[in-house]
C-alpha positions in Angstrom: -17.8 -20.1 -1.0 -17.6 -16.9 -3.0 -18.0 -14.6 -0.1 -14.8 -15.8 1.5 -12.8 -14.7 -1.6 -14.6 -11.3 -1.4 -13.5 -11.0 2.3 -9.9 -11.8 1.2 -10.0 -9.2 -1.5 -11.3 -6.5 0.9 -8.7 -7.5 3.5 -5.9 -7.2 1.0 -7.1 -3.6 0.2 -7.3 -2.7 3.9 -3.8 -4.1 4.5 -2.3 -2.3 1.6 -3.9 1.1 2.5 -2.8 0.7 6.2 0.8 0.2 5.0 0.4 3.3 2.7 -0.7 5.3 5.7 2.2 4.0 7.8 4.7 5.1 5.1 3.0 8.6 5.0 3.5 8.8 8.8 7.1 7.8 8.4 7.6 10.6 5.8 6.0 13.2 8.0 8.0 12.1 11.0 11.3 12.4 9.1 10.4 15.6 7.3 13.4 17.4 9.0 15.8 14.5 9.3 19.1 15.5 7.8 21.1 12.3 8.7 20.1 8.7 8.2 21.4 5.6 10.0 23.5 4.4 7.1 25.2 7.8 6.6 23.4 8.4 3.3 22.6 12.0 3.9 19.1 13.4 4.3 16.0 11.3 4.5 14.3 10.6 1.2 10.5 10.4 0.9 9.2 6.9 0.5 6.3 5.7 -1.7 4.3 2.5 -1.9 3.9 0.6 -5.1 0.8 -1.5 -5.5 0.1 -4.3 -7.9 -3.3 -5.8 -8.7 -3.9 -9.5 -8.2 -6.4 -10.9 -10.7 -6.8 -14.2 -9.1 -7.2 -16.0 -12.4 -5.3 -19.1 -13.4 -3.3 -19.1 -16.5 -4.4 -21.5 -19.2 -1.4 -23.7 -18.5 -2.3 -24.0 -14.8 -5.9 -24.8 -15.6 -4.8 -27.6 -18.0 -2.4 -29.0 -15.5 -5.1 -29.2 -12.9 -7.5 -30.9 -15.3 -4.8 -33.4 -16.5 -3.9 -34.5 -13.0 -7.4 -34.6 -11.7 -7.0 -32.0 -9.1 -9.9 -30.1 -7.5 -12.5 -28.8 -10.0 -11.1 -25.8 -11.8 -13.2 -22.7 -11.4 -10.6 -20.5 -13.1 -9.2 -19.0 -9.9 -6.2 -20.0 -7.7 -6.4 -16.9 -5.4 -9.0 -14.5 -4.5 -7.3 -11.5 -6.2 -7.1 -8.1 -4.6 -4.0 -5.9 -4.3 -0.5 -6.4 -2.9 2.4 -4.1 -2.1 5.3 -5.0 -4.4 7.8 -2.6 -3.1 8.5 0.6 -1.1 10.6 3.0 -3.2 12.4 6.2 -2.5 11.2 9.4 -4.3 14.0 10.4 -6.7 13.1 14.1 -6.7 15.9 16.4 -5.6 16.5 17.3 -2.0 15.7 20.9 -0.9 18.6 23.2 -0.1 18.1 25.5 2.9 20.6 28.1 3.9 21.6 27.6 7.6 25.3 27.9 8.2 24.8 27.1 11.9 23.4 23.6 11.2 25.8 20.8 11.9 25.1 19.2 8.5 25.6 22.4 6.5 28.1 22.2 3.6 31.0 24.6 3.2 28.6 27.2 1.5 26.2 27.0 4.5 23.5 25.0 2.8 21.8 22.0 4.3 20.2 19.3 2.2 16.7 18.9 3.7 14.4 15.9 2.9 12.3 16.0 -0.2 9.1 15.5 1.9 6.3 17.9 0.8 3.6 18.2 3.4 0.9 18.9 0.9 1.7 15.6 -0.9 1.8 13.7 2.4 -1.5 15.1 3.6 -3.1 14.3 0.2 -1.7 10.7 0.3 -3.0 10.3 3.8 -6.4 11.5 2.8 -6.5 9.2 -0.2 -5.3 6.2 1.9 -8.0 6.9 4.5 -10.7 7.2 1.9 -9.7 3.9 0.2 -9.5 2.2 3.6 -13.0 3.6 4.4 -14.3 2.3 1.1 -13.0 -1.2 1.9 -14.7 -1.0 5.3 -18.0 -0.1 3.6 -17.6 -3.0 1.2 -17.0 -5.3 4.1 -20.0 -4.1 6.0 -22.2 -4.5 2.9 -20.9 -8.0 2.4 -21.7 -8.8 6.0 -25.3 -7.6 5.5 -25.7 -9.7 2.3 -24.4 -12.8 4.1 -26.6 -12.3 7.1 -29.7 -11.7 4.9 -28.8 -14.8 2.8 -28.7 -16.9 6.0 -32.1 -15.5 7.0 -33.6 -17.0 3.8 -32.9 -20.4 5.1 -35.1 -20.0 8.2 
């Protein structure tokens, strides 16, 4: 049924935006972290990379299905949607802050602080929240359409 693929697409969007919001939370939490576990220096801001999923079969896949008599081909193998391909570190430079009393200060008294910008993080959090909310609205609309469609059969 087509509405199941719609639910899957909406669910993929909600999952992706939830992960985006989790990464924003991690960035905000580590905005003053000057040491990482692996000894790599200050924390670096992380970003989520999304990729669209079209859900369409390639021509080769469609021909293979037809040749081997598999299920009728409707041109789709997956529902589509969005997926997170990777979480990358922001390559922008770290901020230098003068604090000679800090234990991680260099010989000149400067500390490398994380490249986390609170304005960017709040903006990303707002965008992720709005996208998540739009997916919830789409899901609620789909529920209404399905329930009204079932009422027709009465």
